[in-house]
C-alpha positions as MATLAB code, in Angstrom:
seq = 'MADTLRFLHHPASQPCRAARQFLVENDIPYQEEVVDITTDINETQAFRDQYNPTGQVPILVDGSFVVWENVAIARYLNEKFECPSHWFGATLEERARINQFLQWYAYTLRLGGGAFHWTIFAPMIYGADKDFSAERRKGYHVLYESMGVLENYWLAESDYLCGDVVTYADLVGFHELVSHDAGGIIPDRVWGKHPRIRAWFQRVAGRPASTEVSAWQYETVKKVLAGELTVEFKRRTAVLKGTEAYGGHNRGIPHLDEDDDYLAEVEG';
ca = [
     -25.987   -5.632  -11.076;
     -26.645   -6.825   -7.525;
     -27.862   -4.414   -4.859;
     -25.143   -5.409   -2.370;
     -21.515   -5.194   -3.402;
     -19.106   -7.865   -2.206;
     -15.661   -6.626   -1.228;
     -13.002   -9.307   -0.889;
      -9.918   -8.083    0.947;
      -7.452   -8.539    3.765;
      -6.606   -5.716    6.224;
      -2.858   -6.410    6.003;
      -2.873   -5.356    2.354;
      -2.116   -1.722    1.621;
      -4.142   -1.639   -1.654;
      -7.054   -3.358    0.100;
      -7.087   -0.721    2.810;
      -7.087    2.109    0.274;
     -10.066    0.688   -1.619;
     -11.903   -0.077    1.611;
     -11.369    3.450    2.901;
     -12.910    4.783   -0.310;
     -16.002    2.668    0.422;
     -16.147    3.963    3.993;
     -15.480    7.603    3.086;
     -18.379    7.586    0.630;
     -20.845    5.582    2.745;
     -21.138    2.916    0.058;
     -22.878   -0.205    1.410;
     -20.959   -3.410    0.906;
     -20.632   -6.963    2.155;
     -17.179   -7.498    3.617;
     -15.417  -10.794    2.902;
     -11.966  -11.229    4.386;
      -9.764  -13.519    2.292;
      -7.280  -15.217    4.594;
      -4.085  -14.619    2.653;
      -2.059  -16.484    5.276;
      -3.533  -19.631    3.726;
      -3.266  -20.731    0.137;
      -6.920  -20.024   -0.689;
      -6.107  -17.248   -3.135;
      -3.426  -19.378   -4.776;
      -5.906  -22.060   -5.829;
      -6.937  -22.278   -9.449;
     -10.598  -22.196   -8.455;
     -10.170  -18.819   -6.746;
      -8.229  -17.423   -9.674;
     -10.767  -18.678  -12.204;
     -13.667  -17.177  -10.251;
     -12.189  -13.853   -9.201;
      -8.716  -12.819  -10.328;
      -6.133  -14.676  -12.440;
      -3.349  -13.237  -10.282;
      -4.969  -14.415   -7.059;
      -4.507  -11.006   -5.460;
      -6.957   -8.927   -3.443;
      -8.802   -6.527   -3.293;
     -11.649   -7.737   -5.461;
     -15.055   -6.111   -5.937;
     -18.000   -8.236   -7.041;
     -21.091   -6.434   -8.335;
     -23.512   -9.137   -9.364;
     -21.865  -10.995  -12.227;
     -19.257   -8.285  -12.739;
     -15.858   -8.643  -11.083;
     -13.225   -5.917  -10.910;
      -9.803   -6.147   -9.271;
      -6.850   -3.793   -8.658;
      -7.548   -1.112   -6.068;
      -7.475    1.882   -8.422;
      -9.829    0.194  -10.882;
     -12.188   -0.639   -8.002;
     -12.191    2.929   -6.709;
     -12.781    4.353  -10.200;
     -15.666    1.953  -10.724;
     -17.241    2.937   -7.415;
     -16.614    6.618   -8.101;
     -18.602    6.475  -11.333;
     -21.273    4.046  -10.180;
     -22.155    6.084   -7.093;
     -21.313    9.523   -8.516;
     -18.996   10.293   -5.603;
     -17.764   13.839   -4.918;
     -15.521   15.054   -7.719;
     -12.516   15.746   -5.496;
     -11.671   12.029   -5.300;
     -10.622   11.729   -8.947;
     -10.676   15.379  -10.063;
     -13.248   17.815  -11.389;
     -11.167   19.288  -14.208;
      -8.964   17.837  -16.915;
      -5.833   19.063  -15.140;
      -6.913   17.674  -11.756;
      -7.708   14.277  -13.251;
      -4.377   14.210  -15.064;
      -2.432   14.951  -11.880;
      -4.259   12.274   -9.899;
      -3.769    9.763  -12.722;
      -0.112   10.716  -12.828;
       0.337    9.976   -9.142;
      -1.538    6.674   -9.303;
       0.659    5.447  -12.146;
       3.840    6.712  -10.478;
       3.001    5.147   -7.121;
       2.398    1.689   -8.599;
       6.048    1.120   -9.488;
       7.729    3.279   -6.846;
       6.098    3.788   -3.442;
       4.150    0.533   -3.783;
       7.316   -1.475   -4.429;
       8.912    0.275   -1.465;
       6.495   -1.823    0.561;
       9.173   -4.482    0.295;
      10.958   -2.808    3.202;
       8.008   -3.752    5.403;
       7.205   -7.099    3.803;
      10.716   -8.519    3.951;
      11.216   -7.302    7.528;
       7.904   -8.232    9.169;
       6.157  -10.978    7.199;
       8.818  -12.717    5.091;
      10.477  -14.507    8.059;
       7.074  -16.000    8.935;
       6.365  -16.982    5.335;
       9.706  -18.326    4.165;
      11.503  -19.054    7.436;
      13.365  -16.917    9.975;
      16.621  -18.642    9.126;
      16.752  -17.171    5.628;
      18.687  -14.048    4.701;
      16.400  -11.327    3.329;
      18.956   -8.532    3.486;
      19.089   -8.077   -0.316;
      15.305   -7.868   -0.549;
      15.068   -5.476    2.379;
      17.796   -3.366    0.882;
      15.953   -3.009   -2.397;
      12.747   -2.167   -0.538;
      14.487    0.584    1.408;
      16.099    1.984   -1.728;
      12.750    2.341   -3.475;
      11.007    3.567   -0.311;
      13.547    6.305    0.402;
      13.645    7.443   -3.215;
       9.860    7.596   -3.233;
       9.804    9.613   -0.021;
      12.199   12.090   -1.593;
       9.818   12.618   -4.519;
       6.820   12.873   -2.188;
       8.546   15.527   -0.097;
      10.016   17.601   -2.897;
       7.441   17.235   -5.656;
       4.027   15.934   -4.672;
       3.836   17.867   -1.390;
       6.053   20.807   -2.330;
       3.206   23.302   -2.706;
       0.064   21.688   -1.323;
      -1.387   20.036    1.771;
      -2.375   16.920   -0.147;
      -0.615   14.916   -2.825;
      -2.550   16.312   -5.768;
      -3.721   19.686   -4.515;
      -5.500   21.322   -1.612;
      -8.176   18.635   -1.128;
      -7.973   14.942   -0.385;
      -8.062   12.606   -3.387;
      -7.789    8.881   -3.932;
      -4.065    9.438   -4.395;
      -3.859   10.346   -0.712;
      -5.559    7.120    0.326;
      -3.159    4.854   -1.579;
      -0.130    6.856   -0.467;
      -1.279    6.971    3.136;
      -1.839    3.247    3.467;
       1.575    2.451    2.051;
       3.094    4.480    4.869;
       0.706    3.035    7.472;
       2.476   -0.301    7.169;
       5.910    1.307    7.566;
       4.679    3.351   10.520;
       3.121    0.335   12.228;
       6.278   -1.720   11.748;
       8.718    1.015   12.753;
      10.368    0.597    9.366;
      11.297    4.246    8.827;
      13.845    5.561   11.386;
      12.990    8.783   13.207;
      15.963   10.510   11.619;
      14.532    9.751    8.164;
      11.085   10.996    9.138;
      12.804   14.137   10.393;
      14.130   14.832    6.906;
      10.600   14.757    5.467;
       8.489   17.238    7.462;
       5.965   17.708    4.653;
       5.316   13.970    4.481;
       4.982   13.762    8.246;
       2.463   16.633    8.350;
       0.487   15.177    5.432;
       0.513   11.697    6.995;
      -0.877   13.045   10.261;
      -3.455   15.086    8.343;
      -4.802   12.021    6.526;
      -4.500    9.852    9.654;
      -6.868   12.262   11.396;
      -9.763   11.272    9.165;
     -12.199    8.948   11.011;
     -12.191    6.497    8.108;
      -8.391    6.312    8.253;
      -8.516    5.252   11.890;
     -11.225    2.682   11.230;
      -9.459    1.070    8.288;
      -5.878    1.093    9.632;
      -6.629   -0.061   13.219;
      -6.143   -3.772   12.435;
      -2.702   -3.194   10.941;
      -1.426   -1.196   13.902;
      -2.824   -3.617   16.469;
      -1.635   -6.775   14.732;
       1.873   -5.594   13.860;
       2.298   -4.324   17.421;
       1.574   -7.848   18.711;
       3.960   -9.388   16.180;
       6.775   -7.048   17.190;
       6.128   -7.709   20.881;
       6.359  -11.457   20.317;
       2.719  -11.890   21.336;
       1.584  -13.171   17.956;
       3.109  -15.498   15.408;
       1.286  -15.981   12.150;
       1.584  -19.298   10.367;
       1.633  -18.901    6.606;
       0.751  -21.559    4.057;
       1.030  -19.187    1.123;
       4.278  -18.984   -0.765;
       3.669  -16.252   -3.286;
       3.876  -12.497   -2.872;
       3.774   -9.592   -5.274;
       6.968   -8.251   -3.739;
       8.798  -11.567   -3.846;
      12.097  -11.512   -5.661;
      15.850  -11.393   -5.233;
      16.637   -8.481   -7.498;
      20.220   -7.315   -7.147;
      19.517   -3.682   -7.944;
      17.788   -1.211   -5.701;
      16.129    2.055   -6.510;
      13.860    2.909   -9.398;
      15.916    5.919  -10.405;
      19.422    5.178   -9.156;
      19.711    1.499  -10.025;
      22.463    1.062   -7.435;
      23.726   -2.513   -6.998;
      23.099   -3.631   -3.454;
      25.026   -6.870   -3.476;
      28.729   -6.594   -2.628;
      28.415   -2.811   -2.500;
      28.686   -0.292    0.300;
      25.432    0.988    1.759;
      26.152    4.388    0.299;
      22.642    5.561   -0.565;
      20.970    4.137    2.547;
      23.765    5.543    4.712;
      23.286    8.934    3.056;
      19.562    9.002    3.811;
      19.754    7.474    7.278;
      22.869    9.366    8.378;
];
């Protein structure tokens, strides 16, 4: 394997930020390569053949070995550099709980990122004249359901998501909420119903690596919201793209031609 790792990423991506923070937290040397996902570079067949058949980042290149998906990257780094055991657990039970969160998050909190994507970036990608209300609605359904589980299960008895010390689960969870926080996606009244999440979020945000890795997102989204920056997108694909008519992983509530009952309940 090569001495210098290559880390291909973009700071707007929540999974990229989580993997990058793991590199920073553990003082792992790496060569940073920002993939401009506003262009179509990662949609080209050449990029997919060389790095990742899905075209998504983050991607870690270690000599001739390529690994993608943020959790897989962090696990690889954790073993390669023998990082402190708290990141992925020292005991069987600790590892199981962290694995449980990482699998749960992938199809719940991660998909809740649609609330941010369809509000902030979609109008610039697909056109401001298009109606993204159905997509936003699904994103909010999944986001609010996920926050309920975070508040009442994952953080019910501990300061961090999987116990009393920070783990990789906290990094992926934190960076999902960074985007929502930067974009003002979650109303204050909803934050107020989740004091454990708010305290945990501030706890993780206080880590120096968190500030370093999330600064770009806060600064850039602030400019977008203020009308000081417009990003031109050539790309047309997105993991969260879709026009699903049902919101919520658990509830499965139709959100077309239906009252906003669940969202009204949470936001009220």
